[in-house]
C-alpha positions as CSV (number, residue, x, y, z in Angstrom):
1,X,55.4,190.1,-10.4
2,X,54.5,191.4,-6.9
3,X,50.9,192.1,-8.1
4,X,50.7,188.5,-9.4
5,X,51.8,187.1,-6.1
6,X,49.2,189.2,-4.3
7,X,46.5,188.0,-6.6
8,X,47.5,184.4,-6.0
9,X,47.4,184.8,-2.3
10,X,44.0,186.5,-2.7
11,X,42.7,183.5,-4.5
12,X,43.8,181.3,-1.6
13,X,42.0,183.5,0.9
14,X,38.9,183.4,-1.3
15,X,39.1,179.6,-1.4
16,X,39.3,179.5,2.4
17,X,36.3,181.8,2.8
18,X,34.1,180.1,0.2
19,X,34.9,176.7,1.6
20,X,34.1,177.8,5.2
21,X,30.7,179.2,4.2
22,X,29.8,176.5,1.6
23,X,26.4,174.8,1.5
24,X,24.8,173.3,4.6
25,X,25.8,169.9,5.8
26,X,23.7,166.8,4.9
27,X,22.4,165.2,8.1
28,X,21.4,161.6,7.5
29,X,19.3,159.9,10.1
30,X,21.2,157.1,11.8
31,X,20.5,153.6,10.4
32,X,20.9,150.5,12.6
33,X,21.0,147.1,10.8
34,X,21.9,143.8,12.4
35,X,22.6,145.5,15.7
36,X,25.2,147.8,14.2
37,X,25.1,151.5,13.2
38,X,25.8,151.9,9.5
39,X,28.4,154.7,8.9
40,X,29.2,156.3,5.6
41,X,33.0,156.5,5.3
42,X,35.7,157.7,2.9
43,X,39.1,156.4,4.0
44,X,41.2,158.0,1.3
45,X,41.0,161.8,1.6
46,X,43.8,164.3,0.9
47,X,44.1,167.8,2.4
48,X,46.3,170.8,1.6
49,X,49.3,171.2,2.0
50,X,51.8,168.6,0.6
51,X,49.2,166.2,-0.9
52,X,48.3,168.0,-4.1
53,X,44.9,168.9,-2.6
54,X,42.9,172.2,-2.8
55,X,41.1,172.2,0.6
56,X,42.8,172.7,3.9
57,X,42.1,170.6,7.0
58,X,39.1,172.7,8.2
59,X,37.5,172.9,4.8
60,X,38.1,169.2,4.3
61,X,36.1,168.5,7.5
62,X,33.3,170.9,6.4
63,X,33.1,169.2,3.0
64,X,32.8,165.8,4.6
65,X,29.9,167.1,6.7
66,X,28.3,168.6,3.6
67,X,28.5,165.2,1.8
68,X,26.8,163.4,4.7
69,X,29.9,161.4,5.6
70,X,30.1,160.0,9.2
71,X,33.8,159.1,9.0
72,X,36.8,160.2,6.9
73,X,40.5,159.3,7.1
74,X,42.8,162.1,6.0
75,X,45.7,160.4,4.3
76,X,48.6,162.7,3.5
77,X,51.3,161.5,1.2
78,X,54.0,160.1,3.6
79,X,53.0,162.3,6.5
80,X,50.3,162.5,9.2
81,X,50.5,166.1,10.6
82,X,47.7,167.5,8.4
83,X,45.5,164.6,9.4
84,X,46.0,165.5,13.0
85,X,45.0,169.1,12.3
86,X,41.8,167.8,10.6
87,X,41.1,165.6,13.7
88,X,41.5,168.6,15.9
89,X,38.9,170.6,13.9
90,X,36.5,167.7,13.8
91,X,36.6,167.2,17.6
92,X,35.6,170.8,18.1
93,X,32.8,170.6,15.5
94,X,31.4,167.3,16.8
95,X,31.5,165.5,13.5
96,X,32.5,163.7,11.4
97,X,34.9,161.2,13.0
98,X,38.4,161.9,11.5
99,X,40.9,159.2,11.6
100,X,44.6,160.0,11.3
101,X,46.0,158.2,8.3
102,X,48.8,158.3,5.7
103,X,49.0,157.2,2.1
104,X,52.4,155.5,2.0
105,X,53.5,156.4,-1.5
106,X,56.4,154.1,-2.5
107,X,57.7,153.5,-6.0
108,X,56.2,150.0,-6.2
109,X,53.0,150.3,-4.1
110,X,50.6,152.7,-2.4
111,X,49.2,151.7,1.0
112,X,46.7,153.5,3.2
113,X,47.5,153.3,6.9
114,X,44.5,154.2,9.0
115,X,44.3,154.9,12.7
116,X,48.0,155.6,13.3
117,X,49.8,158.4,15.0
118,X,53.3,158.3,13.5
119,X,54.5,158.4,9.9
120,X,55.3,155.1,8.4
121,X,58.4,155.1,6.2
122,X,57.9,154.4,2.5
123,X,61.5,153.1,2.3
124,X,60.6,149.5,2.9
125,X,58.6,146.6,1.5
126,X,54.9,146.5,1.5
127,X,54.9,143.6,4.0
128,X,57.2,145.5,6.4
129,X,55.1,148.7,6.1
130,X,52.0,146.7,7.0
131,X,53.8,145.3,10.1
132,X,54.6,148.9,11.2
133,X,51.0,149.9,10.7
134,X,49.8,147.0,12.8
135,X,52.4,147.9,15.6
136,X,50.6,151.2,15.8
137,X,47.2,149.5,16.1
138,X,46.2,150.7,12.6
139,X,44.6,149.1,9.5
140,X,46.4,148.6,6.3
141,X,44.5,149.1,3.1
142,X,45.8,148.6,-0.5
143,X,45.2,151.9,-2.3
144,X,44.0,151.6,-5.9
145,X,45.8,148.2,-6.3
146,X,46.0,148.2,-10.1
147,X,48.1,145.7,-12.0
148,X,51.4,147.6,-11.9
149,X,51.3,147.5,-8.0
150,X,50.6,143.7,-7.8
151,X,54.3,142.5,-7.7
152,X,54.9,144.5,-4.5
153,X,52.1,142.6,-2.8
154,X,53.7,139.2,-2.5
155,X,52.3,136.3,-0.5
156,X,53.8,137.7,2.7
157,X,52.3,141.1,2.2
158,X,48.9,139.7,1.2
159,X,48.8,137.5,4.3
160,X,49.1,140.6,6.5
161,X,46.9,143.0,4.5
162,X,43.6,144.0,6.1
163,X,41.7,145.5,3.3
164,X,41.7,146.7,-0.3
165,X,40.0,149.4,-2.4
166,X,37.6,147.4,-4.6
167,X,35.9,150.6,-5.7
168,X,37.8,153.8,-6.7
169,X,36.8,156.6,-9.1
170,X,39.4,155.4,-11.7
171,X,37.0,152.6,-12.7
172,X,34.6,155.3,-14.2
173,X,37.3,156.9,-16.3
174,X,39.3,153.8,-17.2
175,X,36.8,150.9,-17.4
176,X,39.4,148.2,-17.7
177,X,40.7,149.0,-14.2
178,X,37.5,147.7,-12.7
179,X,38.5,144.1,-13.3
180,X,42.0,144.8,-11.9
181,X,40.7,146.0,-8.6
182,X,38.3,143.1,-8.4
183,X,41.0,140.6,-9.2
184,X,43.2,141.9,-6.5
185,X,40.4,142.0,-4.0
186,X,39.7,138.3,-4.8
187,X,43.2,137.2,-3.9
188,X,42.5,136.9,-0.2
189,X,39.8,137.5,2.4
190,X,40.0,141.2,2.6
191,X,37.7,143.9,3.9
192,X,35.9,145.7,1.0
193,X,36.7,149.4,0.7
194,X,35.3,152.1,-1.5
195,X,37.2,155.4,-1.5
196,X,37.1,158.6,-3.5
197,X,40.9,159.4,-3.3
198,X,39.7,163.0,-2.8
199,X,42.1,165.8,-3.8
200,X,39.6,168.6,-3.9
201,X,38.2,168.7,-7.4
202,X,36.0,165.6,-7.7
203,X,33.3,165.0,-5.0
204,X,34.4,163.6,-1.7
205,X,32.4,160.4,-1.1
206,X,31.9,159.6,-4.8
207,X,33.0,156.1,-3.8
208,X,32.3,155.3,-0.1
209,X,32.4,152.5,2.4
210,X,29.4,151.6,4.6
211,X,30.8,150.4,7.9
212,X,28.8,148.4,10.3
213,X,30.2,149.6,13.7
214,X,29.0,149.6,17.3
215,X,29.3,153.4,17.3
216,X,31.3,156.2,15.4
217,X,34.4,156.0,17.7
218,X,37.8,155.2,16.3
219,X,38.0,151.8,18.2
220,X,34.6,150.7,16.9
221,X,35.5,151.7,13.3
222,X,38.8,149.9,13.4
223,X,37.2,146.8,14.9
224,X,34.6,146.7,12.2
225,X,37.3,147.0,9.5
226,X,39.3,144.1,11.1
227,X,36.1,142.0,11.2
228,X,35.3,142.8,7.6
229,X,32.0,144.4,8.5
230,X,31.7,146.6,5.4
231,X,29.6,147.0,2.3
232,X,30.5,148.8,-0.9
233,X,28.2,149.7,-3.8
234,X,29.1,151.0,-7.3
235,X,26.8,153.2,-9.4
236,X,25.2,150.1,-11.1
237,X,24.1,148.7,-7.7
238,X,26.8,145.9,-7.6
239,X,27.8,145.2,-4.0
240,X,30.9,143.9,-2.4
241,X,31.5,142.9,1.2
242,X,30.0,140.5,3.8
243,X,27.1,138.7,2.1
244,X,24.9,138.8,5.2
245,X,25.4,142.6,5.5
246,X,24.7,143.1,1.8
247,X,21.4,141.3,2.3
248,X,20.5,143.6,5.2
249,X,21.1,146.7,3.1
250,X,19.1,145.4,0.2
251,X,16.1,144.6,2.4
252,X,15.9,147.9,4.3
253,X,14.2,150.7,2.3
254,X,15.9,153.4,4.4
255,X,19.3,152.4,3.1
256,X,20.3,154.4,0.0
257,X,23.7,153.2,-1.3
258,X,23.7,155.4,-4.4
259,X,23.5,158.8,-2.7
260,X,25.0,161.3,-5.1
261,X,27.6,163.7,-3.6
262,X,26.7,167.3,-4.0
263,X,29.0,169.9,-5.5
264,X,27.7,173.3,-4.5
265,X,28.6,176.7,-6.1
266,X,30.6,177.9,-3.1
267,X,32.4,174.6,-2.9
268,X,33.2,174.7,-6.6
269,X,34.5,178.3,-6.2
270,X,36.6,177.3,-3.2
271,X,38.2,174.4,-5.1
272,X,38.9,176.4,-8.3
273,X,40.2,179.5,-6.4
274,X,42.4,177.3,-4.2
275,X,43.9,175.4,-7.1
276,X,44.6,178.6,-9.1
277,X,45.9,180.4,-6.0
278,X,48.3,177.6,-5.0
279,X,49.6,177.3,-8.6
280,X,50.2,181.0,-8.7
281,X,51.9,181.1,-5.3
282,X,54.2,178.2,-6.5
283,X,55.0,179.8,-9.9
284,X,55.5,183.4,-8.8
285,X,57.4,182.6,-5.6
286,X,59.8,180.6,-7.7
287,X,60.1,183.5,-10.1
288,X,61.0,185.8,-7.2
289,X,63.7,183.5,-5.9
290,X,65.2,183.2,-9.4
291,X,65.2,187.0,-9.7
């Protein structure tokens, strides 16, 4: 059993090393449209530990750089401390902009709180959680609002909500969910969001949001989200968001909304080793305690 634990921890170290030295980052030239800088963002990213993710905060930041993302929000399940670690790394590396966030995971709803500093309790209604997010100056985004979550978003919650994920990887594995996300998005004037719900196996930025911001700072990004200055594209080229901004993106040949995320060999090794290593640590540590 002791050997198995050592192997599991060895896999975790391999994952950290492989992720650190993974493929070179993608550097996209800045695009300015309509007087705003267009930022590629993913506002639903999970990082190890405690969020069922395979990459730690440092490797999460490196992966965002590799996928050409200008902005990510690290959204731990009912906590913010891992996101703060990711922000610390990003500030020393220079990019991308990392926003502290939380995925508020409640029995009846999931809500992304972006740009906060303190954990928002899940033991409250969606409307009350949104109020707390706003008190911290943050943005409230309905996370993958599929039909089972709709009852939690009553008229009071919808009137306070800032944005909703209209594009999420689930639509590519369960096609009927596409219409559910679009129906929810159509319930109110909400900011269009596309997120990957990244946990470490699928590519970060598979679904992404193009934010029209004054610059890549936190205040400018949150301002853009409040003003609904976003555009989201699916794989078929269907666009959601402000019509005038959609038109700008369609007219400019430099804009490529269908950029395919890359999954390099080192990154794949990092994710696989990390997943197996964490599973082994969990199983064999538990076995030691039972013994």
